[in-house]
N, C-alpha and C positions, 0 to 999 in steps of 0.2 A: 253650409250652415254656420251662422255666426255664433258668438257667445250669447247665451240666453239666460236672463234672470226672470224668474216667474214670481210674482207677488200676488197671492190670493188672500181673501178675507171678506168679511161682511160689509154691508153698506155703512159708511161713516167711520170706518176704522182708520182713515187717514191715508189710504193707498195712493190716491191720486196725487196729493201734495208730496208725499214722501218719494214715490217712484219718479216723479218729474225732477225733484231735486237731486236724487241719486243719479239719474240719467245725465243731468248737466255736469255733475262732479266727476262722473266715471266715463264720460264720453260714450254713453249708451243712448240709442234712439228710444224715446219714451212712447209707449203705445197704451192708450186708455181703451180697453176693450168695452168697458161700460158705455163710453160715448158712442161706440159703434152700435150697440143694442139700443141705445136711446135714439139714435138717428132712425133706425128701422121703426121704432115705436112712434116717433114723430110723424114719419111718413104715413103709417097706418091711421093715426089720428086725423091728420090733415085730409086724407082721402076717404075717411070713413069706412075703412076696411073692417069687415067682421072677421076677427081673428080665429073664429071657429070654422070659417069657410077656407079650407086648405087650398082650393084652386085659386081663390083671390090672393091668398097670401103668397103662393108661388109666383103668380103674375107680378105681384108687387116687388118681390125680391129681384126679379129680372130688370126692374126699372130703377133700382136704387144703386147709386154710386156714392161711396163714402171715402173721403179723403181727410187725413190728419196732416195739417201743415203747421210748421213752426214759423211764426211771423213776429218779428220784433221781440224775440226771446220768449214768446208765449205760444202755446199750442192751440190752434183754432181747428174747429171741426166743420167740415163742409159736407152738405147733403145735396147732391146733384148741382154742384157749383155754387151753392148758397151757404153762407156762413151762418150756421145755426148753433154756435157755441153757447149762447145764452138760452135760446129757446129749449134746447134739450134738457136744461136743468129746471124747468118749470114744474109746478106741482102736478099738472095734468099728465106730464110724462112720467114723473115719479110714480104715480099711481098705476100706470099701465105697463111699465117696463118689465116687471117680473112675469106677468102673464105672457107677454110677447117673447121674453127670453126663453121660456120653457118650451116653445114650439120647436120640435126637432129639426125641421127644415131651416128655420132661422139659425139655429145653433150650427148646423152643418155648414151652411153658407158662410157664416162669419168666422167659423174655425178655419175653413179653407183660406179665407182672406188673411187671417192672422198668421197662419203658417207661411204664407207667401212673403210676408213682411220680414221674416227672419232669414230669408235665403241669402241675402248679400250684405247683411249689416248686423252689428252687435246691438241687441235690444234689451230693454227692461219693459216687461209687459205686466199689466195688472188687471185682475178680474176675479172671477169666482172659480174658474176651472182650468186655470193656465197650467198649473203644475200637475194636475190629475188627468186632463184630457188634451188640451191644446199642445203642450210640450212636456209629456211625461219624462223626457230625458233632458230637461233643462239643466244647465250647469249649476245654477243656484236656485233653490226654492225657499220662499219665505211665506209664512202664514201670519198675516198681521191682523191682530184682533183688539178689541176693547169691549168693556161691558156695554150692554144696551143703554144703560142710563148715561154713560159718558158720551156714547155716540149721539144720543138724543140731545144732550146738552150742547155738543158741538154744532149740530145742525141748527138748533135754535139760535146760537150765536151768529152763525153764517147768515141765517135768515134776517136777523136784526140788522146786520151790517149792510144787507142789500135792501133794507127798508120793507121786508116782507114780515108783516106782524099778524098774519091771519091764522096762524096755528099756535096753540099752546104747547108747553113742554109735554103735558100728558098726552096730547093728540100725537105729537111727534114720536114719543116713546112707543105708543101703540103701533104707529105706522112702522117703526124700526123693527119691533118684534114680529109684526105680521110679514114684513119683507124677509126677515131671517127664516121664518118658518117656510114660506114659499120657496125661497132659494135653496134651502137645505132638504126639502122634501120632494122636489120635482124629480121626475123619472129620468130625464136626460141631463147628464152632467150636473149633478147637484153640488151645492157648495159644501166642500169638506176639506180637511187638511190632508195633503199628500203625506204618505207614511215617511218620506224622507225630507219633508219640509221642516225648516227651523221655525219654531213658534215664537212670536213676539207679542206680548201684551202691552199695548201702547196707552192703556188707561191712565197711567200716572207718569207717562214720559212726554217730554217736549218733542216737537218735530225734529229739532236738531239732534236730539239723543237718538231717535229712531233712525234718522239718516246715517248717523255715524256708525251705529250698530250694523246696519245693512252694508255699508261701504267696507267695514272691517271683514265681514263675512265674505264679500266678493273678492277682496284683495287676498284673503287667505286661500280662497279656492284657486285664484289665478297662479298662486305660488306652487300649487301641487303638481 
């Protein structure tokens, strides 16, 4: 088992950006578990799988192969050998990823995959249940948070940069709050802060400040 850094927190708290940068600076393999759940969601949507039909869900999981590859300094996500890095971030996937993520057999399958990734390398992994379920014995646990309003503002800015102008701030804020509720109230592996996780509120912090804070925590742990 390698050195493991677990970063949990709600959607839009900056986990992806921050963990990728920390991984680069601390020579840790960055693993975006949210992208893995988005791949499963995309597969279900493309194949019109009824997520209430557990037999169909089980069959689908056996046909899904997910790979995270670093190419030209950027992590790309592959679903059955197809680069779906952009498609898994579309609104249709955003709306379905929480319902798909709370299916017990989906979580079980991806949790196994995530644990395998740590067997022979030092990793930084981000998600909703990394420090509580996937790696309860992680060397470092971070819970990265921000207010719903700030997270909605960030997503609005990201959408504008991508030329996506179909959602208002109010609609995004409602979506963020709804996602928080679903993620924190699901029966299997709900979003919550691990008891021994260090809490960071990024609402009024720059990305660089959050990255520096986490690196400081990691380096202090390695000295112990």
